[in-house]
C-alpha positions in Angstrom: 17.2 -16.2 36.2 13.5 -16.6 37.2 12.2 -19.5 35.1 9.3 -18.9 32.7 7.4 -22.0 31.8 7.8 -23.4 28.3 4.1 -23.0 27.2 4.3 -19.3 27.8 6.1 -18.8 24.4 3.3 -20.6 22.5 0.6 -18.7 24.4 2.1 -15.3 23.7 2.8 -16.3 20.1 -0.8 -17.4 19.5 -2.2 -14.2 21.2 0.0 -12.0 18.9 -1.2 -14.0 15.9 -4.8 -13.6 16.9 -4.4 -9.8 17.5 -2.6 -9.4 14.1 -5.3 -11.3 12.2 -8.3 -9.6 13.8 -6.7 -6.1 13.7 -6.2 -6.5 9.9 -9.2 -8.5 8.9 -11.7 -7.5 11.6 -14.6 -9.7 12.7 -17.9 -9.4 10.9 -21.2 -11.2 10.9 -24.4 -11.1 8.8 -28.0 -10.5 9.7 -30.0 -11.0 6.5 -28.7 -8.5 4.0 -26.9 -6.4 6.7 -23.3 -6.8 7.8 -22.6 -6.6 11.5 -19.2 -5.4 12.7 -18.1 -7.1 15.9 -14.5 -6.0 15.7 -13.2 -3.3 13.3 -10.3 -4.1 11.0 -8.0 -2.2 8.8 -10.7 -1.5 6.3 -12.6 0.5 8.9 -9.8 3.1 9.1 -10.6 6.5 7.8 -7.9 7.3 5.3 -6.8 10.9 4.8 -7.3 13.2 1.8 -3.8 12.5 0.5 -4.6 8.8 0.4 -8.3 8.4 -0.4 -9.5 11.9 -1.4 -12.4 13.7 0.2 -14.8 16.6 0.1 -14.3 20.4 -0.4 -17.1 22.7 0.8 -17.5 26.4 0.9 -19.7 27.8 3.7 -21.1 31.4 4.1 -23.1 33.1 6.9 -26.8 32.4 6.7 -29.4 35.1 6.2 -26.9 37.4 4.6 -25.1 38.3 7.8 -22.1 40.5 7.4 -19.6 38.7 9.7 -16.8 40.4 11.5 -13.3 39.0 11.5 -13.7 38.0 15.1 -16.8 36.0 14.3 -15.1 34.3 11.4 -12.3 33.3 13.7 -14.8 31.9 16.2 -16.4 29.8 13.4 -13.1 28.6 12.2 -12.1 27.5 15.8 -15.4 25.7 16.3 -15.0 23.9 12.9 -11.4 22.9 13.9 -12.5 21.5 17.2 -15.5 19.8 15.6 -13.4 18.0 13.1 -10.8 16.8 15.5 -13.5 15.7 18.0 -14.8 13.5 15.2 -11.2 12.1 14.9 -10.9 13.7 11.5 -7.3 14.8 11.8 -6.6 15.3 8.1 -8.5 18.5 7.3 -8.0 22.1 6.2 -10.1 25.2 7.2 -9.5 28.4 5.3 -11.5 31.6 6.3 -11.8 34.4 3.7 -12.5 37.4 5.8 -13.1 39.8 3.0 -15.8 37.7 1.3 -17.2 36.0 4.5 -16.5 32.6 3.2 -15.0 29.5 4.9 -13.5 26.6 2.9 -13.4 23.2 4.5 -11.6 20.1 3.2 -11.9 16.7 4.9 -11.6 13.0 3.9 -14.3 10.5 3.1 -15.6 8.3 5.9 -14.2 4.7 6.0 -17.5 3.1 5.0 -18.2 5.6 2.2 -19.7 3.8 -0.9 -21.7 6.5 -2.8 -19.1 9.3 -2.4 -21.8 11.8 -2.2 -20.3 15.1 -1.0 -23.7 16.5 0.0 -24.3 13.7 2.4 -20.7 13.8 3.7 -21.0 17.5 4.6 -24.0 16.8 6.8 -21.6 14.9 9.1 -20.2 18.2 10.3 -23.7 19.3 11.6 -22.4 22.9 11.3 -25.5 24.7 10.1 -27.9 23.8 12.8 -29.4 26.4 15.2 -29.1 25.4 18.9 -31.8 26.5 21.3 -32.7 25.7 25.0 -36.5 25.6 25.4 -38.8 25.3 28.3 -40.4 21.8 28.5 -40.0 19.2 25.8 -42.2 20.7 23.1 -40.9 22.4 20.0 -43.2 25.4 20.8 -41.6 25.9 24.2 -40.2 29.2 25.2 -36.7 29.8 24.0 -34.5 30.3 27.0 -31.0 30.3 25.5 -29.4 30.0 22.1 -26.2 28.6 20.8 -24.5 32.0 21.1 -24.9 31.7 24.9 -22.8 28.5 25.1 -19.1 28.9 25.5 -18.1 25.3 25.2 -19.4 21.7 25.7 -17.3 18.7 26.5 -17.9 15.0 27.3 -16.3 13.5 30.5 -17.0 10.9 33.1 -17.3 10.8 36.8 -17.2 7.9 39.3 -20.7 7.7 40.7 -20.9 7.0 44.5 -21.4 3.4 45.4 -20.7 2.1 41.9 -17.7 0.6 40.1 -18.5 1.9 36.6 -18.0 5.5 35.5 -20.9 7.8 34.6 -20.5 9.7 31.3 -21.8 13.3 31.4 -21.8 16.4 29.2 -20.3 19.6 30.7 -21.6 23.0 29.6 -19.9 26.3 30.0 -21.8 29.5 29.3 -20.8 33.0 28.3 -21.3 35.9 30.7 -24.7 36.6 29.2 -25.6 32.9 29.0 -24.7 32.5 32.7 -27.3 35.0 33.7 -29.9 33.5 31.4 -29.2 29.9 32.6 -29.4 30.9 36.2 -32.8 32.5 35.6 -34.0 29.5 33.6 -32.8 26.9 36.2 -34.5 28.9 39.0 -37.8 29.2 37.1 -37.9 25.6 35.9 -36.4 23.8 38.9 -37.4 20.1 38.8 -38.8 20.6 35.3 -37.5 19.9 31.8 -35.3 22.2 29.8 -34.9 20.6 26.4 -32.1 21.2 23.9 -32.9 21.5 20.2 -31.1 21.5 16.9 -33.4 23.4 14.5 -36.7 21.4 15.0 -35.1 18.2 16.3 -34.8 17.6 20.1 -31.4 16.2 20.9 -31.7 16.1 24.8 -34.3 16.7 27.4 -32.7 16.9 30.8 -34.5 17.7 34.1 -33.2 20.6 36.1 -32.0 19.1 39.5 -30.7 22.4 41.0 -30.3 26.0 40.2 -27.0 26.8 38.4 -25.5 30.2 38.9 -21.8 29.7 38.1 -22.2 29.3 34.4 -21.2 25.6 34.5 -23.9 23.0 33.9 -23.7 19.2 33.7 -26.1 17.0 31.7 -26.4 13.5 33.1 -28.3 10.5 31.8 -27.8 7.1 30.2 -24.7 8.2 28.2 -21.9 6.1 27.0 -18.6 7.6 25.7 -19.9 7.8 22.1 -23.3 9.4 22.9 -21.9 11.9 25.4 -19.3 13.0 22.8 -21.9 13.2 20.1 -24.1 15.5 22.2 -21.2 17.7 23.2 -20.2 18.0 19.5 -23.7 18.8 18.5 -23.9 21.6 21.1 -20.5 23.0 20.0 -21.6 22.9 16.4 -24.7 24.9 17.3 -22.8 27.4 19.4 -21.6 29.4 16.4 -22.3 33.2 16.3 -24.4 32.5 13.2 -25.7 29.7 11.0 -23.8 28.5 7.9 -25.2 27.9 4.4 -23.4 25.8 1.9 -22.4 27.9 -1.1 -20.7 25.1 -3.1 -19.1 21.7 -2.7 -17.2 19.1 -4.6 -14.9 16.1 -4.4 -11.1 16.0 -4.0 -9.0 13.4 -5.7 -6.2 11.7 -3.6 -3.0 13.7 -3.9 -0.9 10.6 -4.0 -3.0 8.8 -6.6 -5.7 6.2 -6.4 -3.3 3.3 -6.1 -1.2 4.9 -3.4 -2.7 2.7 -0.6 -1.9 -0.5 -2.4 1.6 0.7 -3.1 2.1 1.6 0.5 0.8 -1.8 1.6 3.3 -3.6 -0.8 6.1 -1.4 0.4 5.3 -2.1 4.0 5.4 -5.9 3.4 8.7 -5.7 1.6 10.1 -3.5 4.4 8.9 -6.0 7.0 10.5 -8.8 5.0 13.9 -7.1 5.0 13.6 -6.3 8.7 12.8 -10.0 9.4 15.9 -11.2 7.4 18.2 -8.6 9.1 17.0 -9.5 12.6 17.3 -13.3 11.8 20.7 -13.1 10.3 22.2 -10.7 12.8 20.6 -11.9 16.0 19.3 -15.4 15.2 16.7 -16.6 17.8 16.4 -13.3 19.6 15.9 -11.7 16.2 13.1 -14.1 15.3 11.3 -13.4 18.6 11.9 -9.7 18.1 10.1 -9.8 14.8 7.1 -11.6 16.4 7.0 -8.8 19.0 7.2 -6.2 16.2 4.1 -7.8 14.5 2.3 -7.5 17.9 3.3 -3.8 18.2 2.0 -3.1 14.7 -1.2 -5.0 15.5 -1.8 -2.8 18.7 -1.1 0.3 16.7 -3.7 -0.6 14.0 -6.2 -1.5 16.7 -5.8 1.9 18.3 -6.4 3.6 14.9 -9.2 1.4 13.4 -11.6 1.6 16.3 -10.9 -2.0 17.4 -11.2 -0.9 21.0 -14.6 0.9 21.6 -12.8 3.4 23.8 -10.6 4.5 20.8 -12.8 5.6 17.9 -11.7 5.1 14.3 -8.9 7.5 13.6 -8.0 9.3 10.4 -4.8 7.8 9.0 -2.7 10.3 7.1 0.8 10.5 5.8 2.1 12.2 9.1 0.2 9.5 11.0 2.0 6.8 9.0 5.2 8.6 9.7 4.5 8.3 13.4 4.0 4.5 13.0 7.2 4.1 11.1 9.1 6.0 13.7 7.6 3.9 16.5 8.5 0.7 14.5 12.1 2.0 14.3 12.1 2.4 18.1 10.7 -1.1 18.5 13.4 -2.6 16.3 16.0 -0.5 18.2 14.8 -1.7 21.6 15.2 -5.4 20.6 18.6 -4.7 19.0 19.8 -3.2 22.2 18.6 -6.3 24.2 20.1 -8.7 21.6 23.4 -7.0 21.6 23.6 -7.0 25.4 22.9 -10.7 25.4 25.5 -11.3 22.8 28.1 -9.4 24.7 27.3 -11.4 27.8 27.6 -14.7 25.9 31.1 -13.8 24.6 32.3 -13.5 28.2 31.6 -17.3 28.6 28.7 -17.0 31.1 25.8 -19.4 31.2 22.9 -18.9 28.8 20.4 -18.2 31.6 22.8 -15.7 33.2 23.4 -14.0 29.9 19.7 -13.6 29.1 19.1 -12.3 32.6 21.9 -9.8 32.5 21.2 -8.7 28.9 17.5 -8.0 29.4 18.2 -6.3 32.8 21.1 -4.2 31.5 19.2 -3.0 28.4 16.0 -1.9 30.1 17.2 1.5 31.4 18.5 2.6 27.9 15.2 1.5 26.3 13.1 3.1 29.0 14.9 6.4 28.8 14.6 6.6 25.0 11.0 5.6 24.9 9.8 7.7 27.8 11.1 10.9 26.3 9.2 10.2 23.0 6.1 9.5 25.0 6.4 12.9 26.7 6.9 14.7 23.4 3.9 12.8 21.9 1.7 13.8 24.8 2.6 17.4 24.4 1.8 17.3 20.6 -1.6 15.7 21.4 -2.5 18.1 24.2 -1.4 21.2 22.4 -2.7 20.4 18.9 -5.7 18.1 19.7 -9.1 18.6 21.3 -7.7 19.4 24.7 -6.0 22.6 23.3 -4.3 23.2 26.7 -2.7 26.5 25.6 -5.8 28.0 23.8 -6.4 30.4 26.6 -3.0 32.0 26.0 -2.4 31.6 22.3 -5.9 31.0 21.0 -7.2 27.9 19.2 -4.2 26.0 17.7 -5.7 22.8 16.6 -3.7 21.3 13.8 -4.9 17.8 12.9 -1.8 16.6 11.0 0.4 17.3 14.0 -2.1 15.7 16.3 -2.2 12.6 14.1 1.5 12.2 14.2 1.6 12.5 18.0 -1.2 10.0 18.4 0.2 7.2 16.2 3.7 7.8 17.7 2.3 7.5 21.2 0.3 4.3 20.7 3.3 2.8 18.7 5.7 3.5 21.6 3.2 2.1 24.2 2.9 -0.9 21.9 6.7 -1.2 22.0 6.7 -1.3 25.8 4.0 -4.0 25.8 5.4 -6.2 23.0 9.0 -5.2 22.3 9.9 -5.2 26.0 7.3 -7.3 27.8 6.2 -10.0 25.4 9.6 -10.5 23.7 11.3 -11.1 27.0 8.7 -13.5 28.1 9.0 -15.5 24.9 12.8 -15.4 25.0 13.0 -16.7 28.6 10.4 -19.3 27.8 11.9 -20.7 24.6 15.4 -20.9 26.2 14.0 -23.6 28.5 13.8 -26.1 25.5 16.9 -28.3 25.4 17.2 -28.2 21.6 17.3 -24.4 21.7 19.9 -23.9 24.4 22.8 -23.7 22.0 24.5 -20.4 22.6 25.1 -19.8 18.9 21.3 -19.5 18.5 21.6 -16.4 20.7 24.7 -14.8 19.1 27.4 -16.7 21.0 30.6 -17.8 19.4 31.1 -21.3 18.0 32.5 -23.9 20.3 36.2 -24.7 19.6 
């Protein structure tokens, strides 16, 4: 067996402890009376309506417009995509075609303190009127409106001669909008065409070339967050009509106000039983497996809380928690398979190093096959029921946040299992087996010497 140096166990162990602590507690600082968030923790997670309650708002067409059923469907689809693009995966959108009303339910933000539904509704930015104007003045000629925009999305490209990606906003126009945009980019070539939400300018790009294919690209000093924000604002203003708020109110958590604390206590008790089971059944490999499981949980929380800037804070719902629980079960199962293979090898009388080598090698294919199939299913759920909506051209908009949340947490949990349950646990096991005091085969599940 390829030797792993003894300090590796302590290095991996300390890294997992650091990740677990920071993912739960976060890292914050103070600047006078203001709190600065350096690393987001578990308190920065946006909890779903079922756990923390939220807001209910009823929208109606502005200016007394009598909306058609097709227009109401368009508005519902845009609201669906807008909510999921904000990583609000616990929501409900109900159109009432007969009365031209749309009811929207969504959870409070993670940092909500005043619980003001009026302020929370403004986050959707659904009632603004989008216009493209000549120049950068609010009195500029209106060249296009939101109804001319088919869709906007954020992406990144690799700029020539640079190692860092350039974030851009892609625009797709309707047939009528394509003709208008071609005429506008021809007339105002090398000039500014600004984009406005009501009377607020949100972007002022310069026309670099004439665009005749109905697909434009806005470049600039974007990062992932600002590009996504601009794309979301454009999509919000691309509705067939503006929306007025008819009524709004708050929603109490369906599981009760103490449900979050109850779930936290239950999770700690469950982890305690898992620790005892693994320790009793598999001894030292079980102890290391539990450390790896803590690391897997830490990675999952980090991917949900916004710990990594590339992964914004995610809405944690009951289906999302179910995805985490399922991935934990797979993590435990992966370590049990490895521990059992090592135990079987030990009972044949082979050397400890040989048993660890054969056990970890022999268990990998079974673990890989089981996890890779779950990853494929998770990706399908995310792509079909998330912002990508890959089958929308065939079946229409099918965004369903709860299914998307389940697929997302299951995916990050299984990836965390590969990193921690397969990678880190095997490094720790091979490292710790190098200590003379810990080379007794009974510590790894072997039988007692006669």
